[in-house]
C-alpha positions in Angstrom: 69.4 30.5 25.9 65.3 29.7 26.1 63.2 29.3 22.8 59.7 30.4 23.2 56.8 30.2 20.7 53.5 31.8 20.3 50.8 30.9 21.8 46.7 32.2 22.2 48.1 35.9 22.9 50.7 34.8 24.7 54.7 33.8 24.9 55.6 29.6 25.8 58.7 28.1 26.3 59.0 25.8 23.2 60.0 23.0 25.7 58.8 23.8 29.5 55.8 25.1 31.1 53.7 27.4 30.4 54.5 31.5 31.4 52.6 33.4 33.9 49.9 35.5 31.6 50.4 38.9 33.8 47.6 38.3 36.1 45.0 39.3 33.3 42.3 36.9 35.0 42.9 34.4 31.8 42.1 31.2 34.3 41.4 28.7 31.0 44.5 29.6 29.6 46.8 28.6 32.9 47.5 25.1 32.6 50.7 24.9 34.8 52.3 28.6 37.2 56.0 28.8 38.3 56.9 28.8 41.8 56.1 32.7 41.5 52.9 32.3 40.4 49.9 33.0 41.6 46.2 31.8 40.3 44.0 34.6 39.7 40.4 33.6 41.5 39.4 36.9 42.2 39.8 39.6 39.3 40.6 42.5 42.0 42.4 40.2 44.5 44.7 39.7 42.3 45.3 43.2 40.8 46.2 44.5 44.2 48.5 41.6 45.0 49.9 42.1 41.7 50.4 45.4 42.4 52.2 45.4 45.2 54.8 42.9 43.1 55.2 44.8 40.7 58.2 47.0 42.2 55.7 50.2 42.4 55.0 50.1 38.8 51.2 51.0 38.1 48.9 50.7 35.4 47.3 54.2 33.0 44.4 53.7 35.2 44.0 54.5 38.3 44.8 51.6 40.7 41.1 49.5 42.0 40.3 50.2 46.1 38.4 48.9 47.9 35.1 50.9 49.7 35.6 53.4 46.9 32.3 54.4 46.4 28.3 52.4 46.1 28.4 49.0 43.7 28.1 50.7 40.3 24.8 49.8 38.6 25.2 47.5 35.6 22.6 46.2 32.8 21.8 42.2 33.1 24.6 40.1 32.2 24.2 37.6 29.5 22.1 34.7 31.6 19.5 37.1 32.2 16.9 36.7 29.5 15.6 39.4 27.3 12.2 41.5 28.3 9.4 39.5 26.7 6.4 41.0 25.2 3.7 39.2 26.7 -0.1 39.3 27.0 -1.6 42.9 29.4 -4.2 40.4 30.6 -1.4 38.5 32.7 0.4 41.4 33.1 -3.0 42.8 35.1 -3.2 39.4 37.0 0.3 39.4 38.1 0.0 42.9 40.1 -2.6 42.0 41.4 -1.8 39.2 42.4 1.1 40.9 44.4 -1.0 42.9 45.9 -3.3 40.5 47.3 -2.4 40.8 50.9 -3.2 43.9 52.2 0.0 45.2 53.7 1.6 44.1 49.8 3.6 46.2 48.3 6.0 45.9 44.9 9.0 47.7 45.4 10.2 47.4 42.0 8.8 46.3 38.8 11.7 45.7 37.0 11.3 41.8 39.9 8.9 40.9 38.3 9.6 37.8 35.9 6.6 35.8 34.0 7.6 32.4 32.9 11.2 33.3 34.1 11.8 36.1 31.8 11.5 40.0 32.7 8.9 41.7 31.4 9.1 45.2 29.0 8.5 47.8 31.5 6.4 50.0 28.8 3.8 47.1 28.7 4.3 47.8 32.4 3.5 51.4 32.3 0.7 50.9 30.2 -1.1 48.8 32.6 -0.3 50.3 35.6 -2.6 53.6 34.0 -5.1 51.6 33.2 -5.6 50.1 36.7 -4.4 54.0 38.0 -7.3 55.5 36.1 -9.8 53.2 38.1 -8.1 54.1 41.1 -6.5 50.0 41.8 -3.4 51.1 42.4 -0.8 53.9 43.1 2.5 54.1 41.2 5.8 56.0 41.1 8.2 56.2 38.6 11.9 54.6 40.0 14.7 56.0 37.1 18.2 54.0 37.1 21.1 54.3 35.5 23.5 51.4 34.8 26.7 51.1 32.7 26.9 48.4 29.7 30.3 47.9 27.7 30.8 49.1 24.2 31.4 46.3 21.1 35.5 47.9 22.1 34.8 47.4 25.5 33.7 43.9 24.7 37.2 42.9 23.5 39.0 44.4 26.1 37.2 42.3 28.0 37.3 39.6 26.2 40.5 39.6 24.6 43.2 42.4 27.5 43.5 45.7 26.7 46.0 47.1 24.0 48.5 47.9 26.4 49.0 43.9 28.2 48.9 42.3 24.7 52.1 44.5 23.7 53.2 43.2 26.9 52.2 39.9 26.3 53.4 40.0 22.4 56.9 40.7 24.1 58.6 37.3 25.1 61.0 37.5 28.5 64.7 37.7 28.0 67.1 40.1 26.6 66.4 39.9 23.2 63.1 41.0 22.9 61.0 41.0 19.7 61.5 43.4 16.4 58.9 45.9 15.9 57.7 44.9 12.8 57.3 41.5 14.3 55.0 42.6 17.2 53.0 45.0 15.0 52.0 42.3 13.0 51.1 39.5 16.1 48.9 42.6 17.7 47.8 44.3 14.9 45.7 47.2 14.7 45.8 47.5 18.3 49.9 48.3 18.3 49.6 52.0 17.9 47.9 52.8 21.0 49.0 49.5 23.0 52.9 50.5 22.2 51.9 54.0 24.4 50.5 52.8 26.5 52.9 50.2 27.7 56.1 52.7 27.2 54.1 54.9 29.6 53.8 52.6 31.8 56.9 51.1 31.8 56.3 48.3 31.3 58.7 48.0 28.1 61.6 50.0 26.9 63.8 49.5 23.7 66.5 47.2 22.8 70.1 48.3 23.4 72.0 46.4 21.9 69.2 45.3 19.1 67.6 48.3 16.8 64.7 48.3 16.3 63.6 45.8 19.2 62.0 45.6 22.3 62.3 44.1 25.3 60.2 43.3 28.7 61.0 46.0 31.9 59.1 44.0 34.8 58.7 40.7 35.2 54.7 40.6 35.1 51.8 43.3 34.6 48.2 43.8 36.0 46.0 44.7 33.1 43.8 47.4 35.4 41.5 48.3 32.2 40.0 44.4 31.4 39.4 43.8 35.5 38.0 47.0 35.8 35.8 46.1 32.4 34.8 42.6 33.7 33.4 44.0 36.9 31.4 46.5 35.0 30.1 43.8 32.8 29.5 41.6 36.2 28.9 44.4 38.6 30.5 42.5 41.2 33.3 45.6 41.9 32.5 49.4 42.8 34.1 51.8 40.5 35.1 55.6 41.0 33.8 57.8 38.8 36.7 58.9 37.6 37.4 56.0 35.7 34.2 55.1 34.7 34.6 58.8 32.9 38.2 57.9 31.5 36.6 54.6 29.4 33.5 56.6 28.4 35.6 59.0 26.8 37.5 56.3 25.3 34.0 54.5 24.3 35.2 51.5 26.3 31.5 51.7 28.7 28.3 53.7 27.5 25.9 55.3 30.3 22.2 53.9 29.7 18.4 54.6 31.5 16.2 52.0 32.6 12.8 53.2 34.3 10.6 50.5 36.4 7.5 51.5 39.3 6.7 51.1 42.9 3.2 50.4 43.0 0.6 50.1 46.0 -2.7 49.8 46.4 -5.1 52.0 45.6 -8.5 53.2 47.2 -10.7 50.8 45.1 -8.0 48.0 44.9 -9.5 44.7 43.9 -8.2 41.8 42.1 -12.1 41.0 40.3 -12.3 43.8 38.0 -15.2 44.5 35.7 -15.1 45.3 32.1 -15.0 49.1 31.5 -17.4 50.0 28.7 -16.1 53.4 26.8 -19.5 54.2 25.1 -23.0 53.5 25.1 -24.3 51.4 22.0 -27.7 50.7 21.0 -26.9 46.7 22.4 -26.3 48.4 26.0 -29.8 50.8 25.8 -31.8 47.8 24.6 -31.5 44.8 26.7 -30.8 46.9 29.9 -27.2 46.8 31.0 -26.6 50.4 30.9 -27.9 50.3 34.4 -25.4 48.0 36.0 -22.7 48.5 33.3 -19.2 50.4 34.5 -18.2 53.2 32.4 -14.1 54.3 31.6 -13.7 57.6 33.0 -13.3 60.5 30.8 -9.5 62.0 32.1 -9.9 65.7 31.7 -7.5 66.6 34.1 -5.8 69.6 33.2 -2.6 69.3 31.2 -3.9 65.4 29.8 -6.2 66.1 27.7 -4.3 65.5 24.8 -1.5 67.1 22.9 -2.0 70.1 20.5 -1.3 70.1 17.2 2.0 71.7 16.1 1.0 74.7 13.9 2.9 74.9 10.4 5.7 77.7 10.0 5.9 79.4 6.3 9.3 79.2 4.6 11.1 82.3 4.5 11.1 82.1 0.8 6.8 81.8 1.1 7.5 85.3 3.8 8.5 86.9 1.0 6.3 85.7 -2.2 3.7 86.7 -0.3 5.1 90.1 0.6 6.0 90.2 -3.4 2.5 89.1 -4.0 0.5 91.8 -1.4 2.7 94.6 -3.4 1.2 93.8 -7.1 -2.1 93.1 -6.1 -2.1 96.5 -4.1 -1.1 98.0 -7.7 -4.1 96.5 -9.4 -2.2 93.3 -11.4 -3.9 90.1 -11.8 -1.5 87.0 -11.4 -1.3 84.3 -14.1 -2.1 80.8 -13.5 1.6 78.9 -13.0 0.6 76.0 -12.1 2.3 73.8 -15.4 5.8 73.5 -14.7 5.6 71.2 -18.3 5.5 73.3 -21.1 6.7 73.5 -24.9 9.8 75.0 -26.5 7.8 76.6 -28.2 5.9 78.5 -25.5 9.0 78.8 -23.5 11.6 80.0 -26.7 10.2 80.5 -29.6 6.6 82.4 -29.4 9.3 84.5 -27.4 11.6 84.9 -30.8 14.5 83.1 -29.5 16.0 81.1 -32.3 16.2 77.7 -32.0 20.3 77.7 -32.3 20.5 79.8 -29.3 22.8 78.4 -26.6 20.1 78.5 -23.8 18.0 75.7 -26.1 21.3 73.5 -25.6 20.9 70.3 -23.5 23.1 71.9 -20.9 20.9 74.4 -19.9 17.8 73.1 -20.3 15.8 69.8 -18.6 14.5 68.0 -21.3 12.1 65.4 -20.7 12.2 62.0 -21.4 8.6 60.3 -21.6 7.0 62.2 -23.0 10.0 63.6 -25.4 7.9 65.8 -27.1 3.9 68.0 -27.4 2.1 69.4 -30.5 -0.5 71.1 -28.2 -0.1 74.5 -29.9 -2.0 76.8 -32.5 -1.3 76.0 -36.4 -2.0 79.3 -37.5 0.0 81.2 -34.7 2.9 78.5 -35.4 2.9 79.2 -39.1 3.3 83.5 -37.8 5.9 82.4 -35.6 7.8 80.1 -37.9 7.7 83.2 -41.1 8.6 85.6 -38.5 11.9 82.9 -37.3 12.7 82.2 -41.0 12.1 85.6 -43.2 11.2 87.9 -40.7 7.8 90.5 -40.9 6.8 93.6 -39.1 9.8 95.1 -39.7 11.9 92.3 -39.1 14.5 90.3 -41.2 13.9 87.5 -38.6 16.9 84.8 -38.8 17.1 83.6 -41.7 17.1 79.9 -40.6 15.3 76.9 -41.3 12.9 76.8 -38.2 11.8 72.9 -37.5 8.3 72.1 -35.7 10.4 68.9 -34.1 12.5 71.2 -32.1 9.5 73.4 -30.8 7.8 70.4 -29.9 10.4 68.7 -27.1 9.3 69.4 -23.5 10.8 70.9 -21.0 10.9 71.8 -17.9 10.0 76.0 -17.9 13.4 77.8 -18.2 11.3 81.4 -17.0 7.8 82.1 -16.4 8.0 84.3 -19.5 6.4 81.2 -21.4 3.6 81.7 -19.0 3.2 85.5 -20.5 3.6 84.8 -23.7 0.4 82.0 -23.8 -1.2 84.8 -21.4 -1.0 87.4 -24.4 -1.5 85.0 -27.4 -5.5 84.3 -25.1 -5.9 88.3 -24.7 -5.2 88.9 -28.5 -8.0 86.1 -29.6 -10.6 88.5 -26.9 -13.0 91.3 -29.9 -12.0 93.5 -28.4 -8.4 94.5 -26.5 -8.4 96.0 -23.0 -5.7 96.2 -20.8 -4.0 94.3 -18.6 -1.7 94.4 -15.7 0.2 90.4 -15.1 2.2 89.1 -12.5 3.5 85.8 -11.5 5.8 84.8 -8.9 6.6 80.6 -9.2 9.0 77.7 -10.0 11.8 78.0 -13.0 14.5 75.6 -13.6 17.7 75.5 -15.5 20.4 72.5 -16.1 22.7 74.4 -13.5 25.9 73.6 -11.3 24.7 73.9 -7.7 26.6 76.1 -5.7 26.7 79.2 -2.9 25.1 81.3 -5.4 23.4 79.0 -7.9 20.0 76.5 -8.0 18.8 73.8 -10.2 15.7 75.3 -9.4 14.1 78.7 -8.6 11.8 81.4 -8.3 11.1 83.9 -10.4 8.9 87.2 -10.0 7.6 88.5 -13.5 5.6 91.4 -14.3 3.8 92.4 -17.5 1.6 95.5 -18.5 -0.2 95.3 -21.8 -1.9 98.4 -23.6 -1.9 100.9 -26.3 1.0 103.4 -26.6 3.0 102.5 -23.7 6.8 103.8 -23.7 10.3 103.1 -22.1 9.4 105.8 -19.7 6.0 103.8 -18.7 8.4 100.9 -18.2 10.6 103.4 -16.0 8.0 105.0 -13.7 6.5 101.6 -13.1 9.5 100.2 -11.8 10.1 102.9 -10.0 6.2 102.6 -8.2 7.5 98.8 -7.6 10.3 98.9 -5.9 9.2 102.1 -4.0 6.8 99.6 -2.5 9.4 97.3 -2.0 11.3 99.9 0.3 14.0 100.5 -2.8 14.2 104.0 -3.8 17.6 104.3 -5.5 17.1 102.4 -8.4 19.2 102.7 -11.9 19.5 101.6 -14.7 21.4 100.4 -17.4 21.1 99.0 -21.0 21.2 95.7 -22.0 20.4 92.7 -24.1 17.6 90.2 -24.3 16.3 88.2 -27.0 12.4 88.5 -26.7 12.7 92.7 -25.6 14.0 95.8 -26.8 15.2 97.8 -25.9 16.2 95.9 -22.5 17.8 97.3 -19.4 19.1 96.0 -16.1 18.1 97.3 -12.9 20.4 98.0 -10.2 19.4 99.5 -6.7 22.1 100.7 -3.8 22.9 98.9 -1.0 23.5 100.6 1.9 25.3 97.5 3.8 27.4 97.1 1.3 28.2 100.1 -0.2 27.9 99.9 -3.9 24.9 99.7 -6.3 23.5 95.8 -6.9 21.2 94.4 -9.7 18.2 93.0 -8.9 16.8 92.2 -11.8 16.0 92.8 -15.7 13.5 94.3 -18.0 12.2 95.2 -21.1 9.7 96.1 -23.8 8.4 93.1 -25.7 9.5 93.3 -29.8 7.4 93.4 -32.8 8.9 89.9 -33.9 6.8 88.4 -30.7 3.8 90.9 -30.3 2.9 91.0 -33.9 2.7 86.7 -34.5 0.1 87.0 -31.8 -2.4 89.3 -32.9 -2.3 91.9 -31.0 -2.7 95.4 -32.6 -0.5 97.4 -33.7 -0.2 99.9 -31.3 -0.4 98.2 -28.3 3.0 97.9 -26.4 3.9 96.0 -24.0 6.6 96.0 -20.9 7.9 93.7 -18.7 10.0 93.1 -15.7 11.7 90.1 -14.0 13.6 89.1 -10.7 14.4 86.6 -8.3 13.4 85.9 -5.6 16.2 83.6 -3.5 18.0 86.6 -3.5 15.9 89.0 -1.9 15.1 86.4 0.6 18.8 86.2 1.5 19.4 89.9 1.9 16.3 89.8 4.0 17.1 86.8 6.2 21.3 87.1 5.8 21.6 84.1 4.2 24.9 83.5 2.9 24.4 80.2 0.6 21.3 79.6 -1.6 21.8 75.9 -0.5 20.3 76.7 2.8 18.0 78.4 2.0 15.9 75.5 -0.3 17.2 72.2 -0.1 18.3 69.8 1.9 20.8 71.8 4.0 18.0 73.9 5.0 18.0 74.1 8.8 14.1 73.6 10.0 14.6 75.0 13.4 15.6 78.6 11.6 12.2 78.2 9.1 10.3 77.9 13.0 11.9 81.0 14.0 12.5 83.2 11.3 10.9 86.5 12.1 8.0 88.2 9.6 9.5 89.8 6.3 9.1 93.6 5.8 10.0 94.6 2.4 9.3 97.9 3.4 11.9 97.6 7.0 15.3 96.9 6.5 16.3 93.6 7.9 18.9 91.3 7.7 22.3 92.4 5.6 20.4 95.3 4.6 21.1 96.7 8.3 
């Protein structure tokens, strides 16, 4: 029995002439042919001949027929130089020279060459626009489509299709080849190639040897490779079904090109004078402005310039502004909150929050590394805060621990806007005479949270503060009813809660018609004497406060399920541009 060896993607007899390589246009690989062979000179012709010789066996693609339609436009071959970037003056001179005779036209600027190289059509368009504005030429657009091979298509055009690679790897004869060896030879293309070869009935299982394959036919036609070569070279027309199949397999891609047809204009000339764009001092003093040719202004409709795109408000900003207007209507003053970095003193200690509180741990708070500390806070106030923490005061026994100034100096990203409220109340206490105030703030705060559908490390907090003499819990409830009534939330109720710096404290709930239940929307309370006393406020002054997040109302109003779609890299810019005006007093989004 004859022995075969694998040589350059085909089998050869160990002693004897090279076997036929299956009509796949590998003319360079074919050195000798058996008597039944035909040397392939034309891919399309050989495919038809071999198709007839293969006893009616077709490939998994379509057999090529002549006269299927117009020739497939293809990209320039590798022999064609890429478009050159040249001076506009050279392009202009070439165009004017080409149109110099009365009946001359340029059918397609894609055919223009400078020093044997094609010209970038964007450069051509720029020159044509300038000449058209002076009525020297007129032009029309020519748009065409062409097909190019993808890297995978280039690989098949060079090496053959996977199914033919599998067929070639199986030696002729009854022994065939083992599947494991075939996989090693063909590599990554084996799985697809084997399935296609079976489908085409080119190969079959060896009935006498397990896990081995043999050929079912003597030779095959690599139609896929020949078609890709024809697309690359533009030599054989293909119908749209074949092209659509190859595009689906990501073997080819359709490209578009633009070029221009040019004719002479009403004021055609090859001697173009330089156009002046402005009247300069030199033109006036020399008198040259009298004979100068000025460039025309283009006032035609639609070409007066591109209108700048307007800005868009993010849904958070729309809801924020609605809240802000409600506070202003109620007579509140907005606090300056443009201070994201603050000391632990103002953020925690001034609020009677102990230094051992879990919220002050690194897993809950962002601490700054450089600078790490700041001691710019009033010393006398600091001493009063230290005393109330360690030994109590103002009716309190304090926490009874060793308060450390070093801990209070640590710089952090503020965890709540109440850090600003404590600072504002301190400055209020420094005034000669106490005056009632109503403050509010809406700004960003930061928590060391794990980001998920309902939590962000950066979010917005809304806070209201009222300081006056003789305020009670009833005043707080009344203010909250007025505030939420303005928000379009008439049904609210309260639940006792705990906060380090308010006592009593209340959670705020509202009735959600859509969900059919009470939903928590905020927190509230009266600042503790341990916080107000060190500030220096009169003993009969009380401070009521409440706060809520900005993101949750926005998610409800605009129907967001994931907070990350509202703020962060997942934000859909189109939704930001198209979201409706916010109406807090009207139901919208998830409220309906």
